[in-house]
GUDREN-838943 format. One record per residue: residue in one letter; y, x negated, z of N, C-alpha, C in turn. Coordinates in steps of 0.2 Angstrom, whole numbers, plus 5000, padded with zeros to 4 digits. Atoms other than C-alpha are relative to their C-alpha. Layout:
<sites>
SITE,residu,n_py,n_px,n_pz,ca_py,ca_px,ca_pz,c_py,c_px,c_pz
SITE,a,Y,X,Z,Y,X,Z,Y,X,Z
...
</sites>
This chain:
<sites>
SITE,residu,n_py,n_px,n_pz,ca_py,ca_px,ca_pz,c_py,c_px,c_pz
SITE,m,4994,4994,5000,5000,5001,5001,5006,4995,4998
SITE,k,4994,5004,4999,5017,4994,4996,5003,5001,5006
SITE,t,4996,4999,4992,5028,4991,5012,5008,4997,4998
SITE,y,4993,5001,5000,5047,4990,5013,5004,5000,5006
SITE,d,4995,5000,4995,5060,4987,5025,5008,5004,4997
SITE,i,4994,4996,5002,5076,4997,5025,5007,4998,5005
SITE,a,4994,5001,4995,5094,4992,5032,5006,5006,4997
SITE,f,4994,4993,4999,5107,5008,5035,5006,4998,5002
SITE,d,4995,4999,4997,5124,5007,5037,5002,5007,4999
SITE,i,4998,4992,4999,5129,5024,5042,5007,5000,5003
SITE,g,4994,4999,4999,5146,5027,5040,5002,5007,5002
SITE,t,4997,4993,5000,5157,5043,5044,5000,5003,4994
SITE,t,5000,4997,5006,5159,5047,5026,4994,4999,4995
SITE,n,5006,5002,5004,5145,5038,5018,4995,4996,5003
SITE,l,5005,5003,4997,5127,5032,5021,4999,4995,4994
SITE,e,5003,5005,5006,5122,5016,5012,4994,4995,5003
SITE,a,5008,5003,4996,5105,5006,5013,4999,4995,4994
SITE,n,5002,5005,5005,5097,4991,5004,4992,5001,5002
SITE,l,5008,5001,5000,5078,4993,5002,4997,4992,4999
SITE,i,5002,5007,5000,5069,4976,5005,4993,4999,4998
SITE,d,5007,5002,5002,5052,4971,4997,4997,4996,5006
SITE,t,5003,5005,4995,5043,4964,5012,4995,4993,4997
SITE,e,5004,5004,5002,5032,4955,5001,5004,4993,4996
SITE,t,4997,5006,5002,5046,4944,4992,5008,4999,5004
SITE,g,4994,5001,4997,5060,4947,5003,5007,5002,4998
SITE,r,4993,4998,5004,5072,4953,4991,5001,5006,5000
SITE,t,5000,4992,5000,5081,4969,4989,4998,5003,4994
SITE,a,5002,4995,5006,5073,4981,4978,5004,5005,4998
SITE,a,4997,4995,5004,5085,4993,4977,5006,5002,5006
SITE,r,4994,4998,4997,5103,4998,4984,5003,5007,4998
SITE,g,4997,4993,5003,5112,5015,4985,5004,5003,5005
SITE,r,4993,4996,4997,5125,5027,4993,4997,5006,5000
SITE,l,5001,4993,4999,5124,5045,4999,5006,5003,5005
SITE,e,4997,4998,4996,5136,5055,5006,4998,5002,5006
SITE,n,5003,4998,4992,5134,5057,5026,5000,5008,4999
SITE,p,5001,4994,4999,5128,5075,5027,5003,5004,5005
SITE,q,4996,4997,4994,5136,5077,5043,5008,5001,4997
SITE,s,4993,4998,5003,5154,5079,5033,5000,5007,5000
SITE,a,4999,4993,5000,5150,5097,5033,5002,5002,5008
SITE,y,4998,4997,4994,5153,5097,5051,5007,4997,5003
SITE,g,4993,5003,4997,5169,5087,5052,5001,4993,4996
SITE,a,4999,5006,5003,5179,5073,5043,4999,4994,5004
SITE,d,5000,5004,4994,5178,5062,5059,4996,5003,5005
SITE,v,5005,4999,4995,5166,5059,5073,5001,5004,5005
SITE,v,4997,4996,4995,5177,5068,5086,4998,5006,4999
SITE,t,5002,4992,5002,5177,5084,5077,4992,5001,4998
SITE,r,5007,4998,4998,5159,5083,5076,4996,5001,5005
SITE,i,5003,4999,4993,5156,5080,5093,5002,5008,5003
SITE,e,4996,4994,4997,5167,5096,5095,4995,5006,4997
SITE,r,5005,4994,5003,5156,5106,5083,4993,4999,5002
SITE,m,5007,5002,4997,5140,5098,5091,4999,5007,5006
SITE,q,4999,4996,4993,5146,5110,5108,4997,5007,4997
SITE,k,5002,4994,5000,5142,5125,5097,4994,5000,4995
SITE,k,5006,5002,5003,5129,5120,5084,4994,4996,5002
SITE,g,5006,5003,4998,5118,5110,5095,5000,4992,4998
SITE,r,5001,5008,5003,5115,5090,5094,4996,5001,4995
SITE,a,5005,5001,5005,5100,5093,5084,5002,5001,4993
SITE,a,4998,4997,5007,5109,5101,5070,5003,4993,4997
SITE,l,4997,5007,5002,5120,5085,5068,4995,4994,5000
SITE,s,5005,5005,5000,5106,5072,5072,4996,5001,4994
SITE,d,5004,5000,5007,5095,5080,5058,5003,4999,4995
SITE,a,4997,5001,5009,5109,5081,5044,4999,4992,4999
SITE,l,4999,5006,5001,5111,5063,5047,4993,4996,4998
SITE,l,5006,5004,5002,5092,5057,5048,4998,5004,4994
SITE,g,5003,4997,5007,5089,5070,5033,5003,4995,4995
SITE,g,4997,5004,5006,5102,5061,5023,4996,4991,5000
SITE,m,5004,5008,4999,5093,5042,5029,4994,5003,4996
SITE,r,5006,5000,5003,5076,5049,5023,5001,5002,4994
SITE,e,4999,4999,5006,5084,5057,5008,5000,4993,4995
SITE,l,4998,5006,5003,5091,5040,5003,4995,4996,4999
SITE,a,5005,5004,5001,5076,5029,5006,4996,5003,4996
SITE,e,5005,4995,5006,5065,5042,4996,5003,4998,4993
SITE,r,4997,5001,5005,5077,5039,4982,5000,4993,4997
SITE,l,5002,5008,5002,5076,5020,4982,4993,4999,5000
SITE,v,5007,5002,5001,5059,5019,4983,4997,5002,4993
SITE,r,5001,4996,5009,5057,5030,4967,5003,4997,4995
SITE,e,4995,5006,5005,5070,5017,4959,4997,4996,4998
SITE,t,5003,5007,5001,5060,5004,4962,4993,5001,4995
SITE,r,5005,4999,5005,5045,5012,4951,5002,5000,4995
SITE,g,4996,4999,5007,5057,5015,4937,4995,5005,4996
SITE,p,5003,4993,5004,5052,5028,4923,4994,4997,4997
SITE,v,5006,5002,5003,5034,5028,4915,5001,5001,4994
SITE,p,5000,5001,5007,5034,5022,4899,4996,5005,4995
SITE,a,5005,4996,5003,5028,5034,4886,5000,4996,4993
SITE,e,5003,5002,5007,5018,5028,4870,5000,5006,4996
SITE,a,5002,4995,5005,5020,5036,4854,4994,4999,4998
SITE,a,5008,5000,5003,5003,5042,4847,5002,5001,4993
SITE,p,4998,4999,5006,5004,5042,4828,4996,5009,4998
SITE,a,5001,4992,5002,5002,5060,4820,4994,5000,4998
SITE,p,5006,5000,5003,4985,5065,4816,5000,5003,4993
SITE,e,5001,4998,5008,4981,5068,4796,4999,5007,5000
SITE,e,5001,4994,5001,4980,5085,4790,4993,5002,5000
SITE,g,5006,4998,4999,4964,5094,4794,4996,4996,5005
SITE,a,5004,5003,4997,4958,5081,4805,4999,5003,5008
SITE,p,5001,4997,4995,4950,5086,4822,5006,4997,5005
SITE,a,4995,5001,4995,4962,5087,4837,4997,4994,5005
SITE,p,5003,5004,4997,4962,5072,4847,4997,5003,5007
SITE,e,5000,4998,4995,4953,5071,4863,5005,4998,5006
SITE,e,4995,5002,4993,4962,5073,4880,4999,4994,5003
SITE,t,5000,5004,4997,4967,5060,4888,4999,4999,5008
SITE,a,4999,4999,4993,4965,5056,4907,5007,4999,5003
SITE,p,4993,5000,4996,4982,5058,4918,5001,4994,5002
SITE,a,4996,5007,4996,4992,5043,4922,4999,5000,5007
SITE,p,5002,5001,4991,4988,5037,4939,5005,5001,5005
SITE,e,4993,4999,4996,5000,5041,4952,5002,4993,5003
SITE,a,4996,5007,4997,5013,5028,4958,4997,4998,5007
SITE,e,5004,5003,4994,5005,5016,4971,5004,5004,5007
SITE,p,4997,4997,4996,5010,5026,4988,5004,4992,5004
SITE,a,4996,5005,4994,5024,5016,5000,5001,5002,5005
SITE,a,4998,4999,4993,5028,5014,5017,5006,4996,5003
SITE,i,4994,5004,4996,5043,5009,5028,4998,4998,5006
SITE,r,5003,5003,4993,5039,4996,5040,5004,4999,5005
SITE,t,4993,5001,4995,5056,4992,5048,5006,5004,4999
SITE,v,4994,4996,5002,5071,5002,5049,5007,4996,5003
SITE,a,4995,5003,4996,5088,4993,5055,5006,5005,4998
SITE,v,4995,4996,5001,5103,5003,5058,5007,4997,5002
SITE,s,4994,5003,4999,5122,4999,5059,5005,5004,4999
SITE,g,4995,4996,5001,5136,5010,5062,5004,5001,5007
SITE,n,4995,5001,4994,5150,5015,5075,4995,5004,5005
SITE,t,5003,4998,4994,5144,5019,5092,4997,5008,5000
SITE,i,5003,4991,5000,5143,5040,5090,4996,5001,4996
SITE,l,5006,5000,5006,5134,5039,5073,4994,4997,5002
SITE,e,5004,5003,4998,5123,5027,5081,4996,5005,5005
SITE,h,5003,4995,4995,5119,5040,5095,4997,5006,4997
SITE,f,5004,4995,5003,5116,5053,5083,4994,4999,4997
SITE,a,5007,5003,5004,5103,5044,5073,4996,4999,5004
SITE,a,5005,5002,4996,5094,5039,5089,4999,5007,5004
SITE,g,5001,4993,4996,5094,5059,5094,5004,4999,5007
SITE,l,4999,5000,4994,5105,5054,5110,5007,5004,5000
SITE,d,4994,4996,4998,5121,5064,5117,5006,4995,4999
SITE,p,4995,5006,4999,5137,5055,5111,5006,5002,5003
SITE,s,4994,4997,4998,5149,5068,5119,5003,4996,5006
SITE,p,4995,5003,4995,5154,5057,5133,5005,4995,4997
SITE,i,4995,5006,5002,5162,5043,5122,5006,5005,4998
SITE,a,4993,4996,5001,5175,5058,5117,5005,5001,5006
SITE,v,4994,4999,4993,5182,5060,5136,5000,4994,5003
SITE,p,4999,5005,4996,5189,5047,5147,4994,5001,5006
SITE,p,4999,5006,5002,5181,5037,5153,4997,4995,4993
SITE,f,5001,5002,5007,5174,5035,5136,4992,4996,5001
SITE,t,5004,5003,4999,5157,5029,5141,4993,5002,4998
SITE,p,5006,4999,5001,5141,5029,5131,4994,5001,5003
SITE,e,5006,4999,4997,5124,5035,5135,4996,4992,4999
SITE,t,5004,5006,5001,5117,5017,5128,5005,4996,4995
SITE,l,4998,5005,5004,5124,5001,5121,4996,4998,4994
SITE,f,5006,5002,5005,5108,4998,5111,4998,4993,5001
SITE,r,5002,5009,4997,5106,4980,5121,4991,5001,5000
SITE,e,5008,5002,4999,5087,4983,5122,4997,4996,4994
SITE,v,5004,5003,5002,5075,4973,5113,4995,5004,4996
SITE,t,5006,4996,5005,5061,4985,5109,5002,5006,4995
SITE,p,4998,4995,5004,5061,4996,5095,5000,5007,5002
SITE,r,5002,4993,4999,5063,5014,5094,4997,5003,4995
SITE,k,5005,4997,5006,5055,5027,5084,5006,5006,4998
SITE,l,4996,4995,5004,5064,5039,5071,4994,5006,4997
SITE,a,5005,4997,5002,5055,5055,5067,5000,5000,4992
SITE,v,5000,5001,5007,5060,5053,5048,4996,4995,4998
SITE,f,5004,5006,5003,5051,5037,5047,4996,4998,5007
SITE,p,5004,5001,4995,5037,5039,5060,4995,4994,5000
SITE,d,5004,5006,4999,5028,5024,5056,5002,4993,5000
SITE,a,4996,5006,4998,5042,5012,5057,5002,4999,5006
SITE,d,4996,5002,4994,5050,5002,5070,5007,5000,4999
SITE,a,4994,4999,5001,5068,5006,5071,5006,4996,5005
SITE,y,4997,5003,4996,5081,4994,5078,5008,5001,4999
SITE,f,4992,4996,5000,5101,5000,5081,5003,4993,5002
SITE,a,4995,5007,4999,5115,4986,5080,5002,5001,5008
SITE,p,4997,4998,4994,5121,4984,5098,5007,5000,5000
SITE,c,4994,4999,4999,5137,4990,5103,5004,4996,5005
SITE,v,4996,5003,4995,5152,4983,5113,5003,5008,5005
SITE,s,4996,4995,4996,5160,4999,5118,4999,5008,4997
SITE,g,5003,4992,5003,5159,5019,5114,5006,5000,4993
SITE,y,4995,5001,5007,5174,5014,5100,5000,4992,4997
SITE,v,5000,5005,5003,5169,4997,5096,4991,5000,4999
SITE,g,5006,4998,4999,5152,4999,5089,4995,4993,4997
SITE,g,5005,5006,5002,5137,4990,5081,5001,4998,4993
SITE,d,4998,5002,5008,5144,4990,5063,5005,4994,5000
SITE,i,4995,5008,4999,5157,4976,5070,4995,4995,5003
SITE,v,5003,5006,4996,5145,4967,5081,4994,4997,4994
SITE,s,5004,5004,5004,5131,4965,5067,5004,4997,4993
SITE,g,4996,5003,5005,5145,4960,5054,5001,4993,5003
SITE,m,4999,5006,4995,5150,4948,5067,4994,4995,5000
SITE,a,5006,5004,4999,5133,4942,5070,4997,4997,4994
SITE,c,5002,5001,5008,5129,4940,5051,5005,4994,4997
SITE,l,4995,5004,5004,5144,4929,5047,5000,4993,5006
SITE,g,5000,5007,4998,5139,4917,5062,5005,4999,5007
SITE,l,4994,5001,4995,5154,4921,5074,4998,4998,5007
SITE,a,5002,5002,4993,5145,4918,5090,5000,4992,4999
SITE,d,5001,5007,4999,5144,4899,5086,5007,4997,4996
SITE,v,4995,5004,5003,5161,4895,5077,5005,4999,5006
SITE,d,4995,5002,4995,5174,4884,5086,5007,5002,4998
SITE,e,4991,4997,5002,5190,4890,5076,5002,5008,5002
SITE,l,4999,4994,4997,5198,4904,5083,5000,5006,4994
SITE,t,5001,4995,5005,5194,4920,5072,5002,5007,5002
SITE,l,4999,4992,5000,5200,4937,5069,4997,5004,4995
SITE,y,5004,4995,5004,5189,4950,5063,5002,5007,5001
SITE,v,4998,4994,4999,5196,4966,5057,4998,5006,4995
SITE,d,5004,4995,5004,5187,4982,5050,5006,5005,5001
SITE,i,4994,4994,5002,5201,4996,5043,4997,5006,4998
SITE,g,5000,4994,5005,5197,5013,5040,5003,5006,5006
SITE,t,4997,4996,4995,5200,5028,5051,5002,4998,5006
SITE,n,4998,5004,4996,5199,5019,5064,5002,4991,4999
SITE,g,5001,5008,5001,5203,5000,5066,4998,4996,5006
SITE,e,5005,5004,4995,5191,4989,5075,5001,4993,4999
SITE,i,4996,5006,4999,5198,4972,5080,4996,4995,5004
SITE,a,5003,5004,4995,5188,4956,5088,5004,4993,4998
SITE,l,4995,5008,4999,5198,4939,5092,4996,4996,5004
SITE,g,5003,5005,4996,5189,4924,5098,4998,4995,4997
SITE,d,5003,5005,5005,5178,4910,5095,4992,5000,5006
SITE,r,5007,5001,4997,5161,4904,5103,5001,5001,5008
SITE,g,4998,4999,4993,5169,4906,5119,5000,5006,5003
SITE,g,5000,4993,4999,5169,4924,5119,5005,5003,4994
SITE,y,4995,4997,5005,5179,4937,5110,5003,5007,5005
SITE,l,4995,4993,4999,5192,4951,5114,4999,5006,4995
SITE,t,4999,4994,5006,5190,4968,5105,5003,5006,5003
SITE,c,4996,4994,4999,5198,4984,5104,5000,5004,4994
SITE,a,5000,4992,5006,5199,5001,5093,5007,5003,4999
SITE,t,4993,4995,4999,5215,5008,5088,4999,5006,4993
SITE,a,4999,4995,5005,5218,5025,5078,5002,4999,4994
SITE,a,4996,5001,5005,5223,5022,5061,5001,5007,4997
SITE,g,5000,4995,5002,5221,5039,5056,4998,5001,4992
SITE,p,5003,4999,5005,5219,5045,5038,5003,4997,4994
SITE,a,4995,5004,5006,5232,5033,5028,4996,4994,4998
SITE,f,5005,5004,5003,5218,5019,5025,4994,5002,4997
SITE,s,5007,4998,5000,5204,5030,5024,4996,5003,4994
SITE,g,5002,4997,5006,5205,5036,5007,5003,5007,4998
SITE,a,4998,4994,4999,5213,5053,5011,5005,4999,4996
SITE,g,4995,5001,5005,5226,5057,4997,5001,4993,4997
SITE,m,4999,5006,5003,5232,5041,4989,4995,4995,5004
SITE,r,5006,5007,4998,5217,5026,4990,5004,4997,5004
SITE,g,4995,5004,4996,5224,5016,5005,5001,4994,4996
SITE,s,4998,5006,5003,5224,4999,4995,5006,5002,4995
SITE,d,4993,4998,5005,5236,5008,4981,5005,5002,5006
SITE,l,4995,4998,4994,5246,5013,4997,5004,4994,5002
SITE,i,4997,5006,4998,5249,4996,5003,5004,4998,4994
SITE,d,4998,5002,5006,5252,4991,4985,5008,5003,4999
SITE,a,4996,4995,5003,5264,5005,4982,5006,4998,5006
SITE,i,4994,5002,4995,5275,5001,4999,5002,4994,4998
SITE,a,4997,5007,5002,5276,4983,4995,5005,4999,4994
SITE,d,4996,4999,5006,5283,4987,4978,5008,5004,5002
SITE,l,4993,4997,4998,5297,4998,4986,5004,4996,5003
SITE,l,4997,5004,4996,5301,4986,4998,5003,4994,4995
SITE,n,4997,5006,5005,5303,4972,4985,5007,5003,4996
SITE,r,4994,4999,5005,5314,4982,4973,5006,5004,5005
SITE,g,4995,4997,4996,5326,4988,4989,4999,5007,5001
SITE,m,4999,4994,4997,5322,5005,4989,4997,5005,5006
SITE,l,5003,4998,4992,5313,5007,5006,5003,4995,5003
SITE,m,4998,5004,4995,5321,5000,5021,4993,4998,5005
SITE,k,5004,5003,4996,5312,4991,5033,4998,5006,5007
SITE,s,5000,4994,4994,5313,5006,5046,4996,5006,4997
SITE,g,5004,4994,5002,5304,5017,5033,5004,5005,4996
SITE,r,4996,4996,5004,5319,5025,5025,5001,4999,4994
SITE,f,4997,5000,5008,5324,5029,5008,5005,4996,4999
SITE,a,4993,5004,5000,5338,5016,5003,5004,5001,4995
SITE,g,4994,5000,5006,5354,5017,4994,4999,5007,4997
SITE,k,5000,4993,5005,5354,5030,4980,4995,5005,5002
SITE,h,5006,4996,4999,5337,5037,4985,5000,5002,5008
SITE,i,4999,4997,4994,5343,5042,5001,4998,5008,5002
SITE,r,5001,4992,5000,5342,5061,4999,4993,5002,4995
SITE,e,5006,4999,5003,5326,5059,4988,4994,5002,5004
SITE,h,5006,4996,4995,5310,5070,4993,4993,4993,4998
SITE,e,5008,5005,5001,5298,5055,4986,5003,4995,4993
SITE,l,4997,5005,5004,5300,5038,4976,4994,4999,4995
SITE,t,5006,5001,5004,5289,5032,4963,4999,4992,4999
SITE,a,5000,5007,5001,5282,5014,4964,4996,4998,4995
SITE,e,5004,5003,5005,5273,5003,4951,4995,4996,5004
SITE,t,5007,5004,4998,5256,4996,4955,4996,4999,4994
SITE,a,5005,5002,5005,5242,4988,4946,4995,5006,4997
SITE,r,5004,4995,5001,5234,5005,4945,5004,5006,4997
SITE,g,4993,4995,5002,5251,5014,4938,5003,5002,5005
SITE,p,4994,4998,4994,5265,5022,4946,4995,5006,5003
SITE,k,5002,4997,4994,5262,5031,4963,5006,5003,5003
SITE,a,4994,4997,4996,5274,5044,4970,4998,5000,5007
SITE,v,5001,5002,4992,5276,5039,4989,5006,5007,5003
SITE,s,4995,4995,4998,5283,5055,4999,5003,4996,5006
SITE,r,4998,5003,4993,5293,5052,5016,4995,5002,5005
SITE,t,5004,5000,4994,5278,5058,5026,4994,4996,4999
SITE,t,5005,5005,5001,5266,5047,5017,5003,4993,5003
SITE,v,4997,5008,4998,5277,5031,5021,5000,5001,5008
SITE,h,5001,4999,4994,5279,5039,5039,4992,4998,5003
SITE,n,5008,5000,4998,5258,5041,5041,4998,4993,5000
SITE,l,5001,5006,5002,5256,5023,5034,5004,4995,5006
SITE,q,4999,5004,4995,5268,5016,5047,4999,5000,5007
SITE,l,5002,4999,4995,5260,5024,5061,4992,4997,5000
SITE,a,5006,5004,5000,5243,5017,5056,5001,4992,5000
SITE,k,4998,5008,4999,5250,4999,5052,5002,4999,5006
SITE,g,4997,5002,4994,5259,4999,5069,4992,5000,5004
SITE,a,5006,5001,4995,5242,5003,5078,4995,4995,4998
SITE,v,5004,5004,5003,5232,4991,5068,5003,4992,5003
SITE,r,4998,5006,4999,5244,4976,5069,5002,4999,5007
SITE,g,4999,5001,4992,5249,4981,5088,4994,4998,5003
SITE,g,5005,5003,4997,5231,4979,5092,4997,4992,4999
SITE,i,5000,5007,5002,5230,4963,5083,5005,4995,5004
SITE,e,4993,5004,4996,5247,4956,5093,4997,5000,5006
SITE,t,5002,4999,4992,5240,4963,5109,4994,4995,5003
SITE,l,5005,5006,5001,5224,4952,5107,5002,4993,5000
SITE,l,4998,5006,4999,5233,4938,5103,5004,4998,5006
SITE,s,4995,5001,4994,5245,4939,5118,4995,5001,5005
SITE,l,5004,5000,4994,5231,4942,5130,4996,4994,4999
SITE,a,5003,5006,5002,5222,4927,5122,5005,4993,5001
SITE,g,4995,5007,4999,5238,4916,5125,5001,4997,4995
SITE,r,4998,5003,5007,5239,4913,5105,5003,5002,4997
SITE,s,4996,4996,5005,5247,4916,5091,4997,5000,4993
SITE,a,5004,5000,5006,5244,4920,5073,5000,4993,4996
SITE,d,5002,5007,5003,5247,4902,5068,4994,4997,5003
SITE,d,5005,5003,4997,5232,4897,5079,4993,5003,4996
SITE,i,5005,4996,5003,5220,4909,5068,4997,4997,4994
SITE,g,5001,5004,5005,5209,4898,5059,4996,5003,4994
SITE,h,5002,4996,5007,5200,4912,5048,5001,5008,5004
SITE,l,5000,4992,4998,5205,4931,5047,4994,5004,4995
SITE,i,5006,4996,5004,5190,4942,5040,5002,5006,5000
SITE,v,4999,4992,5001,5194,4958,5033,4993,5004,4996
SITE,a,5006,4997,5003,5179,4969,5032,5001,5006,4999
SITE,g,4999,4993,5003,5175,4985,5025,5000,5001,4993
SITE,d,4999,4999,5006,5176,4994,5008,5008,4999,4998
SITE,f,4992,4999,5000,5195,4996,5012,5002,4991,4999
SITE,g,4998,5007,5000,5197,4977,5016,4997,4996,4994
SITE,a,5002,5003,5005,5187,4973,5000,5006,5001,4993
SITE,r,4996,4996,5007,5200,4982,4988,5009,4997,5001
SITE,i,4993,5003,4998,5217,4975,4997,5002,4996,4998
SITE,d,4998,5006,5001,5229,4964,4991,5003,4996,5005
SITE,v,4998,5002,4994,5231,4953,5005,5008,4997,5000
SITE,e,4993,5002,5001,5248,4947,4999,5005,5005,5002
SITE,n,4998,4995,4998,5254,4964,5000,5000,5003,5006
SITE,a,5002,4998,4993,5246,4967,5016,5003,4997,5005
SITE,k,4994,5003,4997,5257,4954,5023,5006,5003,4999
SITE,r,4994,5000,5003,5271,4959,5014,5004,5007,5004
SITE,i,4998,4992,4999,5271,4977,5023,5000,4997,5008
SITE,g,5001,5000,4992,5266,4969,5041,4993,5001,5003
SITE,l,5007,4997,4997,5248,4975,5042,4997,4994,5003
SITE,l,5004,5005,4999,5241,4958,5042,5006,4995,5001
SITE,p,4995,5008,4999,5249,4941,5050,5001,4997,4995
SITE,a,4998,5003,5005,5257,4931,5039,4999,4992,5001
SITE,i,5002,5007,5000,5246,4916,5038,4997,4997,4993
SITE,p,5000,5001,5006,5241,4906,5023,4993,5004,4998
SITE,t,5006,4995,5004,5230,4917,5010,4992,4995,4999
SITE,e,5007,5004,5001,5216,4902,5009,4997,5003,5008
SITE,r,5003,4998,4994,5212,4908,5028,4998,5006,5001
SITE,i,5002,4994,5001,5209,4925,5023,4994,5001,4996
SITE,v,5006,4999,5004,5191,4931,5018,5000,5008,5001
SITE,q,5002,4993,5002,5188,4948,5010,4993,5001,5000
SITE,a,5009,5001,5001,5170,4951,5016,4996,5006,4997
SITE,g,5004,4993,5004,5167,4969,5010,4996,5003,5006
SITE,n,5004,4995,4995,5153,4980,5018,4996,4994,5005
SITE,m,5004,5005,4996,5148,4969,5032,4995,5004,5006
SITE,s,5006,4995,4996,5139,4983,5042,4994,5001,4996
SITE,l,5006,5000,5006,5127,4984,5027,4996,4994,5000
SITE,r,5005,5007,5000,5124,4966,5027,4998,4998,5006
SITE,g,5001,5001,4994,5124,4965,5047,4992,5005,5002
SITE,a,5006,4996,4999,5110,4979,5047,4994,4996,4996
SITE,a,5006,5004,5002,5098,4969,5034,5000,4994,5003
SITE,f,5001,5005,4994,5102,4955,5047,4995,5001,5006
SITE,l,5004,4998,4994,5094,4964,5059,4992,5002,5000
SITE,l,5008,4999,5002,5077,4966,5050,4996,4994,5004
SITE,a,5005,5004,4999,5072,4950,5056,5002,4999,5009
SITE,a,4999,5000,4994,5069,4945,5074,5006,4995,5003
SITE,k,4994,5006,4999,5081,4930,5075,5007,5004,4999
SITE,g,4992,4996,5002,5096,4942,5067,5000,5003,5007
SITE,r,5000,4996,4996,5092,4953,5081,5002,4997,5008
SITE,e,4998,5005,4996,5093,4939,5094,5008,4998,5001
SITE,t,4993,5002,5001,5110,4934,5087,5005,5005,5002
SITE,a,4996,4994,4999,5117,4951,5087,5001,5002,5007
SITE,l,5000,4998,4992,5112,4954,5105,5005,4994,5004
SITE,r,4995,5006,4997,5121,4936,5109,5006,5002,4999
SITE,t,4993,4999,5003,5137,4941,5099,5003,5006,5004
SITE,a,4998,4995,4995,5138,4957,5108,5001,4998,5007
SITE,e,5000,5002,4993,5136,4949,5125,5007,4996,5001
SITE,l,4993,5004,4999,5151,4938,5120,5007,5004,5000
SITE,c,4995,4996,5002,5162,4953,5117,5003,5003,5006
SITE,r,4997,4996,4994,5174,4961,5131,5005,5004,4997
SITE,i,4996,4995,5003,5183,4977,5127,5007,5000,5004
SITE,v,4992,4999,4997,5201,4979,5129,5001,5007,4999
SITE,e,4999,4993,5001,5206,4997,5132,5006,5001,4999
SITE,l,4994,5000,5003,5223,5001,5123,5004,5006,5002
SITE,s,4999,4994,4999,5224,5018,5127,5005,4999,5008
SITE,g,4993,5000,4993,5241,5019,5142,5001,4992,5001
SITE,d,4997,5008,4998,5243,4998,5140,5006,5000,4998
SITE,a,4993,5000,5000,5259,4994,5142,5002,4994,4994
SITE,l,4999,5006,5005,5257,4977,5131,5000,5003,4992
SITE,f,5001,4995,5007,5250,4989,5116,5006,5004,4999
SITE,a,4994,4996,5002,5263,5001,5117,5006,4996,4999
SITE,e,4994,5004,5002,5277,4988,5115,4998,4997,4993
SITE,q,5003,5002,5006,5267,4980,5101,5000,5004,4994
SITE,y,5000,4996,5005,5264,4995,5092,5008,5002,4997
SITE,l,4993,4999,5003,5282,5000,5092,5004,4995,4997
SITE,k,4996,5006,5003,5288,4983,5087,4997,5000,4993
SITE,h,5004,5001,5007,5276,4984,5072,5000,5007,4996
SITE,i,5001,4995,5004,5279,5001,5066,5005,4998,4993
SITE,n,4997,5003,5008,5293,4994,5053,4996,4996,4997
SITE,f,5001,5005,5005,5291,4984,5039,5003,4995,5001
SITE,n,4997,5007,5000,5294,4967,5038,5007,5000,4995
SITE,a,4993,4999,5003,5312,4964,5032,4999,4997,4992
</sites>
C-alpha cells in the first residue's frame, strides 16, 4: 500500500497542504482549499461566538472535513489520469471484439503522519478542543500543544497527528513552526519575525530568547477590498506625489475630494479617506508592536540583523514601499527576507521527530508580551499611526 505524510497550514481563510511521498521524501502534490469554517464567520473570534449556538462539533467537523477533502484530492492527483489507448476501428462485417477485462483499480493509499500548523484557536478546533477561553481575558488556551506524544484525528484514524506548539492564545503554532523551520532557535543575530494578516504576530530575539506579541491589524492587510500589497503601493505613491499628508489627510487641492487615484504596478487604484484611515490603524498596530518589543529588549531597529516577513501577504509586498509608509523599520533592504508561507513549510518540518524537537525548543524560548492595556504599546501605536514624512 502506498503511504504518504501530509502537512497542513490551517489558515483562517484557506487550508493549504503538502502531500509527502514517504518512500522518496519528496512532495507528491500540493494544494489549497477554502476553509469551510468561513461559513461561520470571517475571523476566529466570530467563529467562537457562532460556536456557542451551533456547538463546537459543527465547527470542528467543518475544519476537519476540509482537511480530509484536501488530502483526498491530493492523493487522487498523484495517480494522474488513466491513459486511454485508441483501438483500431473494426472492418465492416467483422465480429465484435471480445470484451476486455476492466482496468485494475488504483493502488490504495494511506496517510501515515499528519502535521498541523495554525493559530492557537484553529489548532484547538482541529484537535476537537474548546477554544472559547482564548476569546476572553485572561485569554488562556486549554493547551499549548507542547506534548511529544501524537494525537488522533477521526478523519485520519490510522495516522499519528502532531500539532505545532504555541506560545499563547494569540501567538500560535504557525509562528513557532515557521521560526523553527528557519532555525531561529540557534541564531546569534537579533532577528525580527513578522507575519501580517488579520492579526500581526511578531517575534524579536536570538538564541537567548524571543519576545513575542500579537496585534489586531484588522482587514486592511488581509485582502478585504483592495489587496493589501496594492494598498501599500498606493499609499506610498500618494505620499511621494504630495497628494497625501503624513497625518493621513488629503493634501493641497485634493483636500475636499472623497478619494484619490494612485498609480501602482497593477494599475490605477482608487483610495478613499476610510481606506487610508483603516490602513493607518493597522500600520500603527503592527509597527507599534515592533517598536514595543525593541524597546523592551533595549535595542533599536539598527540592531536588527534580519527581518523576516512571513505569510502570503509578506511575499507580495514591495518592501521599499512598506518602509516608505512606516509599516516596516527603515533598515537596509538586504537584511529583509520575504519568506512566504512559513506555516506550511513549518508543518512539513514537524513531520520529522527532529523537527518537532526543534519546534518545542523554539516555543520554550518565546515569552509573550501582552499589549492590551500596555502603556508603552499605546504610546508607540499613536506615534506610528502617521505615515513617514
